[in-house]
C-alpha positions as MATLAB code, in Angstrom:
seq = 'XXXXXXXXXXXXXXXXXXXXXXXXXXXXXXXXXXXXXXXXXXXXXXXXXXXXXXXXXXXXXXXXXXXXXXXXXXXXXXXXXXXXXXXXXXXXXXXXXXXXX';
ca = [
     191.103  259.448   23.143;
     194.155  260.611   22.325;
     195.040  263.775   21.840;
     198.013  264.650   19.730;
     200.602  266.713   21.211;
     203.312  267.442   19.643;
     207.083  268.393   20.893;
     206.276  271.927   20.745;
     203.549  271.925   23.431;
     205.767  271.421   26.110;
     207.267  274.281   27.520;
     210.171  273.133   28.857;
     210.889  271.708   25.064;
     210.505  274.836   23.508;
     214.422  276.770   24.703;
     214.223  278.964   21.406;
     211.716  281.775   19.708;
     209.423  281.905   17.093;
     206.461  279.862   15.851;
     203.975  281.947   18.652;
     200.789  280.856   17.941;
     202.145  277.621   16.423;
     202.972  276.521   19.885;
     200.548  278.810   22.326;
     197.758  276.644   20.038;
     199.620  273.882   21.255;
     199.983  274.605   24.719;
     196.587  274.864   25.265;
     195.882  271.424   23.197;
     197.364  269.966   26.423;
     195.871  271.931   28.849;
     192.278  271.231   27.192;
     193.860  266.822   27.109;
     194.823  267.623   31.001;
     191.134  268.678   32.027;
     188.791  266.803   29.277;
     191.222  263.896   31.492;
     190.020  265.025   34.537;
     186.510  264.981   32.811;
     185.876  261.741   31.341;
     187.547  260.307   33.799;
     184.036  260.562   35.694;
     182.667  258.566   33.277;
     185.701  255.277   32.403;
     187.113  257.777   29.266;
     190.984  257.658   29.071;
     192.248  260.683   27.801;
     195.789  260.651   26.800;
     197.997  262.729   24.885;
     200.893  261.409   22.295;
     203.756  263.312   20.179;
     203.881  261.013   16.925;
     207.844  263.103   16.529;
     208.981  263.679   12.961;
     207.652  261.065   10.513;
     208.688  261.184    6.994;
     206.345  262.727    4.745;
     207.184  263.716    1.071;
     207.246  267.277    1.763;
     208.345  267.294    4.201;
     211.726  266.323    3.088;
     214.286  264.057    4.424;
     215.698  265.622    7.549;
     212.133  263.983    9.549;
     213.552  260.641   11.150;
     210.575  257.455   10.600;
     208.531  256.263    8.516;
     204.905  256.926    9.065;
     204.101  253.742   10.108;
     205.933  253.340   12.869;
     204.796  256.829   14.189;
     201.709  255.403   13.987;
     202.460  252.017   14.992;
     203.177  254.000   17.968;
     200.148  256.085   18.814;
     198.079  252.663   18.913;
     200.914  251.313   21.492;
     200.041  254.664   23.551;
     196.776  253.727   22.930;
     196.983  250.384   24.337;
     198.191  251.165   27.283;
     196.086  254.129   28.505;
     194.507  253.526   31.711;
     193.145  255.655   34.619;
     196.365  255.313   35.966;
     197.954  257.214   33.030;
     195.043  259.383   32.038;
     195.978  263.006   31.227;
     199.660  261.352   30.515;
     201.972  262.496   27.009;
     204.108  260.007   25.772;
     206.524  260.187   22.406;
     205.531  257.270   19.989;
     208.369  255.733   20.978;
     207.059  255.188   24.826;
     208.925  258.920   26.173;
     206.775  260.211   28.738;
     206.762  264.285   28.388;
     205.857  266.906   30.477;
     204.156  269.878   29.003;
     206.100  271.965   31.743;
];
């Protein structure tokens, strides 16, 4: 199972104000992912977090970097690498490990 976790879920990555409710909800999502990974791991279900990154979208404008298909491919690769040893981990679309704290 993959839980989508944008970078704003990271306490370490959030270094300036604003977006209070959004960031708080994402941090809560990170905690749900970690709890699910623990609980469902006993059932053989692997739960990981994945950050799709800033992909290009028509409504977002030119500042967003990679194509949505690149982001989607990265998320599929995160799922393919998931194992009991990676349960509860959080990885960017490009394979970079993240931490929630």
